C-alpha positions as CSV (number, residue, x, y, z in Angstrom):
1,M,7.1,0.9,11.5
2,A,5.2,2.9,8.9
3,H,3.9,-0.4,7.3
4,V,2.6,-1.5,10.7
5,E,0.8,1.8,11.3
6,V,-0.9,1.5,7.9
7,M,-1.9,-2.0,8.6
8,R,-3.4,-1.0,11.9
9,A,-5.3,1.9,10.4
10,A,-6.7,0.1,7.3
11,T,-10.4,-0.3,7.6
12,P,-13.3,-0.8,5.1
13,G,-14.5,2.5,3.7
14,M,-11.1,4.1,3.4
15,M,-9.6,4.9,0.0
16,E,-6.3,3.4,-1.2
17,Y,-4.7,6.8,-1.4
18,M,-5.4,7.2,2.3
19,L,-3.1,4.3,3.1
20,E,-0.5,5.8,0.9
21,S,-0.9,9.1,2.7
22,L,-0.6,7.5,6.1
23,F,2.7,5.8,5.0
24,Q,4.1,9.0,3.7
25,H,3.1,10.9,6.8
26,H,4.6,8.4,9.2
27,T,7.9,8.1,7.3
28,Y,8.3,11.8,7.1
29,T,7.2,12.6,10.7
30,H,9.0,9.7,12.5
31,G,11.8,8.9,10.1
32,G,12.6,12.2,8.4
33,C,12.1,10.6,4.9
34,R,10.9,13.5,2.7
35,H,10.6,11.4,-0.4
36,M,9.5,7.9,-1.5
37,A,12.0,5.6,-3.1
38,Y,9.4,4.8,-5.8
39,T,5.7,5.3,-6.6
40,C,3.6,3.8,-3.8
41,I,1.3,0.9,-4.7
42,C,-1.7,0.5,-2.4
43,A,-3.8,-2.0,-4.4
44,C,-7.0,-3.5,-2.9
45,G,-9.7,-5.8,-4.2
46,P,-8.9,-6.7,-7.9
47,N,-6.2,-4.1,-8.2
48,P,-3.2,-6.2,-7.0
49,A,-3.4,-8.0,-10.4
50,I,-2.5,-4.7,-12.2
51,L,1.3,-4.5,-12.6
52,H,2.7,-1.1,-11.5
53,Y,-0.7,0.0,-10.1
54,G,-0.5,3.4,-8.4
55,H,0.8,5.7,-11.1
56,S,-1.2,8.6,-12.6
57,G,-2.9,6.3,-15.2
58,R,-3.9,3.9,-12.4
59,P,-4.0,5.9,-9.2
60,N,-4.6,4.5,-5.7
61,D,-8.2,5.5,-5.8
62,R,-10.4,2.5,-5.0
63,Q,-12.5,2.4,-1.8
64,I,-11.5,-0.5,0.4
65,R,-14.3,-3.0,1.0
66,S,-14.8,-5.5,3.8
67,G,-12.9,-8.7,2.9
68,D,-10.6,-7.0,0.5
69,M,-6.9,-8.0,0.4
70,A,-4.5,-5.1,0.2
71,L,-1.1,-5.2,-1.5
72,L,1.1,-2.5,-0.1
73,D,4.4,-1.8,-1.9
74,M,5.9,1.3,-0.5
75,G,9.4,2.4,0.5
76,A,11.0,5.5,1.8
77,E,14.0,7.1,0.1
78,Y,16.6,6.0,2.6
79,H,17.3,3.4,5.4
80,C,15.6,0.6,3.5
81,C,12.8,-0.2,1.1
82,I,10.3,-2.7,2.4
83,T,7.7,-4.6,0.4
84,C,4.8,-5.6,2.5
85,R,1.6,-7.4,1.6
86,L,-1.3,-7.0,4.0
87,A,-3.9,-9.7,3.8
88,R,-7.0,-9.0,5.9
89,A,-8.3,-12.0,7.8
90,R,-11.4,-12.4,5.7
91,A,-9.8,-11.8,2.3
92,R,-11.7,-13.5,-0.4
93,R,-10.2,-16.7,-1.8
94,C,-10.2,-15.3,-5.4
95,A,-8.3,-12.2,-4.3
96,R,-5.7,-14.4,-2.6
97,A,-5.5,-16.6,-5.7
98,R,-5.1,-13.5,-7.9
99,A,-2.3,-12.1,-5.8
100,H,-0.6,-15.5,-5.7
101,A,-0.8,-15.8,-9.5
102,T,0.6,-12.3,-9.9
103,L,3.5,-13.0,-7.5
104,S,4.2,-16.3,-9.2
105,L,4.4,-14.7,-12.6
106,A,6.6,-11.9,-11.3
107,L,9.1,-14.4,-9.8
108,A,9.0,-17.0,-12.6
109,P,11.9,-16.9,-15.0
110,P,11.0,-15.9,-18.5
111,R,10.4,-18.8,-20.9
112,G,11.5,-19.0,-24.5
113,I,14.1,-16.3,-24.1
114,D,17.7,-17.3,-25.1
115,P,20.7,-15.3,-24.1
């Protein structure tokens, strides 16, 4: 339910860290989850192409613009960890292609590596 609440609240002008905060608030208030299972990733615009975005070196600090696609990878400490990608209806084609390429690379088996 926390992912759904974040999707409903996401609007242009918000900051990525605001989406993270909404997720954390909802999981704590309604689910009793005091901690996240891993560092939250709320990547918008070109940021979904950055692997492990959201840590202190690459914080969730971009302002969401109209037409941006948001990649949300957040999970609470218990019950389950859910990965959810929110694509706004008017996401730019290049943003979709970038996210698809990143996902394809992440899921592809490594080449040239022998056991």
